Kinemage of the C-alpha trace (Angstrom):
@kinemage 1
@onewidth
@group {chain A} dominant
@subgroup {mainchain}
@vectorlist {calphas} color= white
{ca met a 1} P 0.632 -4.446 -7.294
{ca ser a 2} L 0.844 -0.908 -5.916
{ca ser a 3} L -1.841 0.078 -3.401
{ca arg a 4} L -1.264 3.780 -4.059
{ca pro a 5} L -4.219 5.685 -5.565
{ca arg a 6} L -3.518 6.012 -9.298
{ca val a 7} L -4.287 9.498 -10.620
{ca val a 8} L -4.438 10.365 -14.337
{ca ile a 9} L -3.365 14.020 -14.757
{ca ala a 10} L -4.504 15.539 -18.073
{ca leu a 11} L -3.133 19.094 -18.307
{ca pro a 12} L -1.891 20.700 -21.557
{ca asn a 13} L 0.836 22.805 -19.948
{ca val a 14} L 3.917 20.603 -19.547
{ca val a 15} L 5.258 22.561 -16.565
{ca glu a 16} L 1.922 22.567 -14.721
{ca cys a 17} L 1.327 18.888 -15.458
{ca gly a 18} L 4.763 17.944 -14.149
{ca met a 19} L 4.333 20.125 -11.063
{ca val a 20} L 1.026 18.512 -10.088
{ca ala a 21} L 2.500 15.052 -10.733
{ca glu a 22} L 5.438 15.830 -8.435
{ca trp a 23} L 3.115 17.086 -5.677
{ca leu a 24} L 1.056 13.905 -5.841
{ca ala a 25} L 4.073 11.597 -5.952
{ca asn a 26} L 5.462 13.266 -2.823
{ca glu a 27} L 2.132 12.614 -1.050
{ca gly a 28} L 2.090 8.911 -1.830
{ca phe a 29} L -0.125 8.899 -4.927
{ca glu a 30} L 0.801 7.281 -8.247
{ca pro a 31} L 0.511 10.111 -10.815
{ca val a 32} L 0.186 9.478 -14.559
{ca pro a 33} L 0.950 12.797 -16.321
{ca cys a 34} L -0.587 13.313 -19.784
{ca thr a 35} L -0.402 16.538 -21.809
{ca thr a 36} L -3.055 15.613 -24.397
{ca ala a 37} L -6.639 14.461 -24.045
{ca arg a 38} L -5.978 11.572 -26.430
{ca thr a 39} L -3.101 10.236 -24.319
{ca ala a 40} L -5.199 10.487 -21.132
{ca ala a 41} L -8.179 8.765 -22.752
{ca glu a 42} L -5.968 5.903 -23.949
{ca glu a 43} L -4.373 5.581 -20.510
{ca met a 44} L -7.814 5.313 -18.880
{ca arg a 45} L -8.880 2.759 -21.472
{ca val a 46} L -6.012 0.323 -20.939
{ca arg a 47} L -5.186 0.633 -17.223
{ca arg a 48} L -6.966 0.923 -13.888
{ca phe a 49} L -7.148 4.404 -12.357
{ca asp a 50} L -8.695 5.883 -9.201
{ca leu a 51} L -9.081 9.549 -10.135
{ca leu a 52} L -8.982 11.847 -13.161
{ca val a 53} L -7.530 15.360 -12.861
{ca thr a 54} L -8.235 17.237 -16.077
{ca asp a 55} L -8.040 20.684 -17.626
{ca ala a 56} L -11.432 22.322 -18.146
{ca gly a 57} L -10.904 22.352 -21.917
{ca phe a 58} L -10.156 18.637 -22.011
{ca ala a 59} L -13.004 17.824 -19.640
{ca leu a 60} L -16.005 18.579 -21.835
{ca arg a 61} L -14.767 19.973 -25.149
{ca asp a 62} L -12.643 16.861 -25.743
{ca gly a 63} L -14.956 14.508 -23.859
{ca leu a 64} L -12.467 13.398 -21.231
{ca leu a 65} L -15.021 13.357 -18.396
{ca ala a 66} L -17.303 11.135 -20.440
{ca ala a 67} L -14.359 8.871 -21.313
{ca gly a 68} L -13.414 8.529 -17.654
{ca arg a 69} L -16.946 7.675 -16.571
{ca arg a 70} L -17.304 5.226 -19.440
{ca his a 71} L -14.325 3.191 -18.277
{ca asn a 72} L -15.202 3.421 -14.585
{ca val a 73} L -18.581 4.912 -13.727
{ca ser a 74} L -17.707 5.453 -10.048
{ca thr a 75} L -14.389 7.219 -10.663
{ca pro a 76} L -14.403 10.823 -9.400
{ca ser a 77} L -12.893 13.733 -11.314
{ca val a 78} L -11.280 17.091 -10.544
{ca val a 79} L -11.558 19.803 -13.219
{ca ile a 80} L -8.953 22.572 -13.216
{ca gly a 81} L -9.779 25.915 -14.810
{ca glu a 82} L -12.816 28.054 -15.552
{ca leu a 83} L -16.007 26.498 -16.883
{ca gly a 84} L -18.872 28.320 -18.560
{ca pro a 85} L -22.364 28.158 -16.926
{ca gly a 86} L -23.507 25.291 -19.134
{ca glu a 87} L -20.221 23.449 -18.692
{ca ala a 88} L -20.391 23.916 -14.921
{ca arg a 89} L -23.860 22.345 -14.833
{ca glu a 90} L -22.621 19.441 -16.932
{ca gly a 91} L -19.654 19.038 -14.604
{ca glu a 92} L -21.966 18.930 -11.592
{ca arg a 93} L -24.098 16.313 -13.333
{ca arg a 94} L -20.998 14.174 -13.748
{ca his a 95} L -20.080 14.644 -10.050
{ca thr a 96} L -16.868 16.593 -10.569
{ca ile a 97} L -15.017 18.929 -8.213
{ca ala a 98} L -13.826 22.237 -9.704
{ca leu a 99} L -10.493 23.853 -8.854
{ca asp a 100} L -9.419 27.309 -10.045
{ca arg a 101} L -6.011 28.524 -11.099
{ca pro a 102} L -3.473 29.551 -9.885
{ca leu a 103} L -2.932 26.192 -8.226
{ca asp a 104} L -1.979 25.924 -4.578
{ca arg a 105} L -0.215 22.735 -3.492
{ca ser a 106} L -2.147 22.264 -0.241
{ca met a 107} L -5.492 22.921 -1.951
{ca val a 108} L -4.696 20.492 -4.772
{ca ile a 109} L -3.760 17.697 -2.359
{ca cys a 110} L -6.810 18.340 -0.155
{ca thr a 111} L -9.189 18.500 -3.142
{ca ile a 112} L -7.862 15.290 -4.660
{ca ser a 113} L -8.037 13.481 -1.311
{ca met a 114} L -11.672 14.556 -0.901
{ca ala a 115} L -12.545 13.671 -4.511
{ca leu a 116} L -11.439 10.108 -3.852
{ca leu a 117} L -14.292 9.868 -1.334
{ca asp a 118} L -16.931 10.208 -4.064
{ca gly a 119} L -16.989 6.491 -4.765
{ca arg a 120} L -16.902 5.507 -1.105
{ca pro a 121} L -20.161 4.764 0.750
{ca val a 122} L -20.787 7.176 3.611
{ca arg a 123} L -22.355 5.624 6.670
{ca arg a 124} L -23.578 7.033 9.956
{ca ser a 125} L -22.126 5.687 13.180
{ca ile a 126} L -21.597 6.538 16.821
{ca arg a 127} L -18.480 8.612 17.456
{ca lys a 128} L -16.897 8.122 20.902
{ca leu a 129} L -14.267 10.113 22.750
{ca ala a 130} L -11.196 7.906 22.974
{ca his a 131} L -9.641 9.656 26.002
{ca arg a 132} L -6.489 10.183 23.948
{ca phe a 133} L -5.433 6.546 23.707
{ca ala a 134} L -1.759 6.283 22.717
{ca ala a 135} L -1.398 5.309 19.057
{ca asp a 136} L 1.311 4.875 16.462
{ca val a 137} L 1.067 6.389 12.955
{ca asn a 138} L 3.750 4.958 10.673
{ca gly a 139} L 6.113 4.903 13.631
{ca val a 140} L 5.179 8.368 14.946
{ca pro a 141} L 3.740 8.435 18.524
{ca ser a 142} L 0.247 9.969 18.362
{ca arg a 143} L -3.005 10.047 20.347
{ca leu a 144} L -6.574 9.206 19.380
{ca ile a 145} L -9.191 11.895 19.921
{ca asp a 146} L -12.352 10.002 18.994
{ca val a 147} L -13.303 6.840 17.142
{ca ser a 148} L -16.218 5.183 15.354
{ca asn a 149} L -16.708 1.837 13.629
{ca glu a 150} L -15.622 3.362 10.318
{ca gly a 151} L -12.869 5.762 11.322
{ca leu a 152} L -11.180 8.101 13.747
{ca arg a 153} L -9.665 11.457 14.564
{ca leu a 154} L -6.168 11.681 16.002
{ca glu a 155} L -3.542 14.168 17.146
{ca met a 156} L 0.102 13.892 16.155
{ca pro a 157} L 3.233 16.049 16.554
{ca arg a 158} L 4.166 18.134 13.516
{ca gly a 159} L 7.921 17.715 13.979
{ca arg a 160} L 8.398 14.237 12.459
{ca leu a 161} L 5.376 13.874 10.175
{ca ala a 162} L 3.442 17.113 9.645
{ca ile a 163} L 0.696 15.421 7.584
{ca pro a 164} L 0.174 11.645 7.286
{ca pro a 165} L 0.343 10.141 3.777
{ca pro a 166} L -2.944 9.334 1.974
{ca tyr a 167} L -2.828 5.813 3.477
{ca phe a 168} L -1.095 4.970 6.741
{ca ser a 169} L -0.736 2.256 9.364
{ca leu a 170} L -2.373 2.956 12.730
{ca lys a 171} L -1.549 0.852 15.788
{ca val a 172} L -3.095 1.043 19.259
{ca pro a 173} L -0.542 -0.892 21.353
{ca phe a 174} L -2.675 -1.002 24.509
{ca val a 175} L -5.288 -3.203 22.817
{ca gly a 176} L -3.194 -4.743 20.034
{ca val a 177} L -5.110 -3.076 17.178
{ca asp a 178} L -3.335 -2.624 13.833
{ca val a 179} L -5.325 -1.190 10.899
{ca thr a 180} L -4.825 0.676 7.618
{ca val a 181} L -6.392 4.146 7.473
{ca gln a 182} L -7.141 6.484 4.578
{ca arg a 183} L -6.496 10.136 5.440
{ca met a 184} L -9.580 12.296 4.820
{ca trp a 185} L -8.339 15.656 6.065
{ca ala a 186} L -5.587 17.188 8.177
{ca arg a 187} L -5.127 20.579 9.843
{ca ser a 188} L -3.428 22.272 12.792
{ca gly a 189} L -4.921 21.388 16.177
{ca pro a 190} L -7.581 23.769 17.563
{ca asp a 191} L -6.085 24.303 21.025
{ca arg a 192} L -3.266 26.353 22.462
{ca gly a 193} L 0.015 25.374 20.896
{ca ser a 194} L -1.867 24.013 17.884
{ca ser a 195} L 1.034 24.903 15.593
{ca gln a 196} L 2.929 22.029 17.228
{ca val a 197} L 0.347 19.342 16.446
{ca thr a 198} L -1.773 18.150 13.555
{ca trp a 199} L -5.332 16.841 13.819
{ca cys a 200} L -6.206 14.252 11.210
{ca gly a 201} L -9.439 12.492 10.263
{ca gly a 202} L -9.344 9.074 8.653
{ca ala a 203} L -11.470 6.131 7.520
{ca leu a 204} L -10.583 2.458 7.802
{ca thr a 205} L -9.811 0.939 4.404
{ca lys a 206} L -8.309 -2.165 2.784
{ca asn a 207} L -8.211 -4.124 6.054
{ca arg a 208} L -8.585 -7.853 6.565
{ca pro a 209} L -11.818 -8.951 8.290
{ca asn a 210} L -10.013 -9.863 11.521
{ca ala a 211} L -8.424 -6.405 11.699
{ca glu a 212} L -11.842 -4.768 11.149
{ca arg a 213} L -13.337 -6.943 13.901
{ca ala a 214} L -10.529 -6.045 16.331
{ca trp a 215} L -11.157 -2.344 15.644
{ca arg a 216} L -14.909 -2.674 16.248
{ca val a 217} L -14.274 -4.519 19.514
{ca phe a 218} L -11.969 -1.660 20.559
{ca val a 219} L -14.639 0.934 19.717
{ca glu a 220} L -17.297 -1.078 21.556
{ca met a 221} L -15.218 -1.250 24.750
{ca ile a 222} L -14.949 2.546 24.999
{ca pro a 223} L -17.759 3.839 27.238
{ca ile a 224} L -20.052 6.695 26.288
{ca val a 225} L -19.229 9.368 28.857
{ca gly a 226} L -21.482 12.318 29.622
{ca gly a 227} L -23.300 12.192 26.318
{ca asn a 228} L -20.093 12.892 24.439
{ca ala a 229} L -20.815 10.331 21.757
{ca glu a 230} L -22.729 11.574 18.760
{ca thr a 231} L -24.190 10.189 15.553
{ca ser a 232} L -22.523 11.986 12.658
{ca leu a 233} L -20.948 11.523 9.265
{ca gln a 234} L -17.492 10.018 9.679
{ca ile a 235} L -16.137 12.285 6.944
{ca arg a 236} L -15.858 15.647 8.670
């Protein structure tokens, strides 16, 4: 079974629907393009899905948001297009994220990645500077910036892998840690020469208990230096 996030795309314009599906496929998602609300509703009824991306007209007028929540109450949704005031309030009540046209590829990918966090519990934990431990991201040499029990921030060169896929393998050879990470955000590094590196935030996901324990032991061994640890939301 595929571990890729499965995204139902319900957009009436064939070209736009295909374009969004191609963007998501290239980022490691499993897109399911549908150009009618009926097709999307049937798809959600018969098969598992992780996210609904829907046109504003389909969302409330055709009841697609309600259909999505009915089949999986915790599934987040992204609504594309303009909503009226009443529709916007209803969308907020159903915990949707709105996205305006014209669509921008980077914004679509970022919005969908963040929407997938809606069903994930957010916990507070101590974040520690990792003194730039050497790491490996899907075979690309990288360095950790800071870590917590639930996740991490890292720096990687833009040349070979500008942005990690939605899910990636992270290894810390020095301590023998090997975990699966879900990418939460990615951007150019904040320092001089930042165009040459990408900073990425991620959360541990879909790991075996022994891998989770090894990660926590690694985090525990890192000392708190000069008050640089802080209690904060891991998603940042």
